[in-house]
Structures are given as C-alpha cells and as structure tokens.
C-alpha positions, 0 to 999 in steps of 0.5 A: 893451606890452598886446599883448605877451602875444598877440604872445608866444603867436603868435610864441613858442608854447613860451614862458610868460614874459617877463623884463626888467631895468630900471634902479633909477633909472628909476622911470617905466619901473618904473611902466609895466612894473607897469601892463602886468602885469610884477611885480618878482621881488626879484632884482637884477643889475648891468649896465653902467648899474648896478643893475637890477631883474628884472621878469617877466610870466607869459604865459597860453596860450590 
C-alpha cells in the first residue's frame, strides 16, 4: 500500500487520486487504509455486500 502512489505515478501518469470502497463492517481494512493515506470522503454506496464507505487518496505528482 505504501508503494501505491509511486506505482500510480509511473503507470497512470494522468491520474491524481485513487478511490475505493470498503465495507462498513470491515473496520480492520478501514484502519489500514487510513494509516496508508486514504481519507473517508463521507460518501456511501450500497453494493452487493451492503453499505460501503468511499475512501480516497490524492496522489502527488513528482
């Protein structure tokens, strides 16, 4: 996860953020994503596994 920004910069040069959905019950994953630089956007979507929190990481360009 810590290598994700450099991977995005190298392979997807025009992209400046990564967005993901994490199940509201999966608190372990939520803590991991936050420690790695993702932030909760306060948006929610409902998928096949129920409520998903939308997290985002802004990618700084070198």
